[in-house]
Phi, psi and omega in degrees: 000131179276128176265131182267125176284138176293152179287138174303158182299317181291324182290320179297315178300313179302313180303310180292322175297312179299321179293318178300310184289324177296317178303315178298314185291324177290325175297324183279320192241359185078187184296347181272009183302144184293125179289323176299322181290321178299314179301313179301312180297332178277351181080027179230165177279164181296327181297324177296316179300312183289332179294321179280320188228089188296341179222161175305316182298320179297318180290322178293316178298312179300323181288334186245007184297323178297318180294315178298317175302325178294317178295323178296314179295323180295327175300318177290324177296312182295322178300332181277348186253330186235158172303154187306316178294321178290322178303309181303314180299311186294319179293318177300320179297311179300320178297315179297317179302311182299322181293340175271316183288328181261092183305133181096337179290330180296321179291324180292314176300315177302322179284340177286345185240021177274169177264028185285003179087200187293340181296332181266358177282107184237169176302310183296318180295317178299311183297318180289325181291321179296316182297311181296319181301319179297316180294316177301310177303315178298317180291327175291322179292327176288339181092008184264352181231139183301148185283344182270006180273132174245163186305315184296328174300311183295322177297317178296317176297321176296322178297321174293321178295316178301316182293317180293321179292326178293317179294327184289318187223353182079339183244001182076020182298339182266002182308304184305319182292312179297321177295325175296317176300318180293310184289334172299326179283343182262355185295152179293000000 
């Protein structure tokens, strides 16, 4: 069994500073924010950034894992408040709004639902798929969602809805309308 050494205090501070600065940079510039700029703003060298986060995707995921967890928890909360079909539609709405409002999140969710194999299986991707899966199963059991729909299908379609709504108005004002068009076509 491999034993993982705890992070030194200075390494932990660098890690936390990098995450804070990365979240700010992604919010300002989207997922294309300069990694060198993130390292400089955090007061560390590029080598330190890459030691903690070997890829842009790893940094993006680490910066947004709390927000993805919040969306997963919201799926459970909404499922406890609304009938399954309505819960699914409301959660998809909140997810779409979030992917527009939280710059960089759309890229992260998009990469979580690609067919790229195990390289794209991430903590964030797993959590959002699980949350969607529970809602999809409940809506199918209720009879309000077609039986041939799987969670990843719905996440891909929601990603497309968010993109279309962003293109239409920039602020996502069309999300609810587009989701209604989508979900009406998915009904059992």
